[in-house]
N, C-alpha and C positions, 0 to 999 in steps of 0.2 A: 410681236405677232403671236397669236395663240396657236395651240397645237392644231385645231381644226383648220385654220387658214393655211398653216404650213403644209399639212397633209393634202389639202385641196390643190395647192399650187404644184406640189410634188406629183400628185396623181395626174394632173393635167399635162405635165411634162412627160410622164411615162406614156400616156396615150398618144401624144404628139410624136414621140420617138417610135412607137409601134407602127404609126402610119407614115413615117418618113420613108420616101422611096429609096433613099440612100442609107441602107443599113437597117431598115425596119423589118417587121415580120411580114412575109409574103401573104399569109392568110389575112391579117388585119388590113393590109394595104388594098387588097382586092374587094373588101366589103363595101356595100352601099347601104343607103337607108332601107331599101327594099329587101336586100339579102339578110339584113339583121332583124327583120320583123319577127320571125319565129323565135329567135333567141330572147328578144325582149319579152315576148309573151310567156315563154317557158320560164324565164327567171322570175317573173312576177308570180306565176303559179307556184314556183318552188318557195318563194317568200311566204305566200299564203299557207302553204303546207307546213312550213316551219312554225307559223303562228298557231296553227291548230294542233300540231303533234310533236314539235321539237323546238321549243323556244330557245334552247341553247344554240341552235344553228341560225337563228334569225339574223344576228350581226353579219355573218358571212353571206347569207342570202341577200341581204340589203346591199352589201358590197357588190354582188353580182348584178343587181338591178342598176346600181350606180355606174358600173362599167358600161352598160348599154347606153345610158344617158350621155356619158362622156364621149363614147364612140360616135354617137349621132351628132353631138355638138362639134366634135373634131372634123367630121366629114363636112359638115355645113360650113365650118370656118375656112376650109380649104377652097371652097367656092365663093367665099366672101358673103354668104347669106346671113350667118349669125355665128356666135361662139358661145362657150359655156357661160361667160359673163352676161351675155344677153339673156340666156335662159334664166339665170338666177334673178336678173334685174326685172324681167317681165313677171315672174311669179311673185316677187316681192311687191311690185306695184299692184298686182291683182289682189293679193292677200290684204294689203292695207286698205284698198278701196272697197273690198267686200266685207270689211270688219269695222264699220263706222262706230260700233258700240265699244270698240277697244281704242281705235286711233282717232275717233271723232267724238261728237257730242250726242250720238244716238244712244238711247237706253234699250237694253234687252235683258229681261229678267229670267229667261229660260232658254234651253237649247232649242226648243221649237220656235221661239221668236227669232233666234239667231238664224235658223234655217230659212224662215220666211223672209227675213231681211236680205239674206244672201241671194235668194232666187229673185226677189223684187229688184235688187240692184243689177242683177244679171239681165233681167228683162229690160231695164232702162237703157242698157248699153247695146241692145240689139237693133238692127235695122228693121224697117217696117215689115219686110217680107220674111223675117226670121222668127223662129220659135225657140223658146227655152228648151224644148225637147230635141233640137237639132244637135246639141252637144253630146247626146247619149249615143255611143258607138253602136252601129247595127251588128257589129261582130261580137258583142257581149253574149254570154250564154242566155238562153231564153228567159229563165226565171229572173236573172239579174237585170236584164233589160226591162222586163215588165215591171219589176219592183221600182226601178229608177224612174220610169215613165210615170207611174202612179205617184211617186214621191214628189217629183218636180211639179206635176199638175196640181197636186194637193197644196203645195207651198203657195200657189197663186189662187187658192180657194176652190179649185175644181176637184171635189172629192165626195165620197159618201159620208154622211154624218157620223156613222159608227159601224162596227163590224157586223152588227145585226142586219143593217141595210145591205151590206155586201153579201151576207148569207142568202138573202132573198134573190140577189142577182145570180148567185151560184146555182140555186135551185132552178131559176129560169133558164140559165144556159145549159144545165144538165138536161132539162126537158127538151130543149131545141136540138141538142146533140143526139139524144136517143131517137128523136123523131126524124132526123135527117137520113136520107137513103145511104146505106153503107157503101163505101167505096167511091162516093161522089165527092166533088170538090167542096160542096156545101158541108158534108160530113166532117171533112178536115177543118174547114173554117170554123164550124161550131165547136169542135174540140179546142181549137185555139182560143176562142172566146171563153170557154169554160176554164181553161188553164189560166188565162189572164185574170179572170175573176177570183180564182183560188189564190193567186199570188197577192191580189189586192186585199183579200180577207186576211192573209198572213201578215201583210204590212200593217193593217189596222190593229192586229193583235200583238204587234211588236215583234214579229217573227220574220227573220230573213229566209224567204222561201228557197233561195239557192243553197243556203247552209243546211236547211232542213232536208232538202232532197239529197244533198251530199251525204248527210248522216244516214238517211234511209238506204242509200246505195251501199255505204260501208257496212251497215248492219246486215243487209241482204247478202253481201259478199262474204262476210265472216260466217254467217249461219250456213250458207251453201257450202262453204269450205268444210265445215263440220259434217255436213251430210255426205260429202265426197269421201271424207276420211272414214266415216262409219260404214258406208256402203262398199268402199273399196272398188275392186275391178268389176264387180257385178252391177254397178249403178245403171249401166245402159240397158240391162235386161229387166230392171225392176218396173213394176207397175206404178201408175200415178199414186195409187192408194198407199203403196209401200213407201214411196218417196215422201208422201205427206206425213207418214208416221215418223220417218227419220227427221223431217223438218221440225215437227213438234218436239222431238227429243233434243234437237239442236237448240231450240228456243229456250229450253230449260237450263 
């Protein structure tokens, strides 16, 4: 047995012990699928943060994500729904079936072809009243959800031919947003349409809009911090013109 298999079994036993009513951890014992939801989300975000800014911490952060997976599997095993073996078996079966160009005789010459084959195979496995878009969580951040919706639709051929075509859609949606009565439901709806179109333009340009917005937020945060440092205690009494001067100084 190799190290990975040994550690897998050892970790499964650790989690089972934590959940054991006789001698386990009171906190772990009381957890449910629902109570663990925020922790799973938090650990995923911390792993993403490590990828972006602290690669050395990624191993540990992935371990924290794995902990959440094992906890959910252990809880399910206690009610005889499934166990960690079923989790691994299901994802293994899915990966093999979705990669016929690796495990079968289908040919794929590019990453784009692979993506299209993946989505087409997923479509075949759906029931008549299901959509390939149903698998995209509604709880995703807005930009990420819009990106994935456009990406999945594009894999089945529903897409703009190029980014220039999307640019025209952005101009159209901007006009409709500016024309809508301020404060109305239509105004909000038109803003949503505009933002959706911008995300699709980014996708066609090979840019992840969620990442781009996160970078813009970080840049704004860092520059505004410099403005606060320069201005000191007097920042609240400064005029907008004075603050703008400090902003330009911070940008340099």
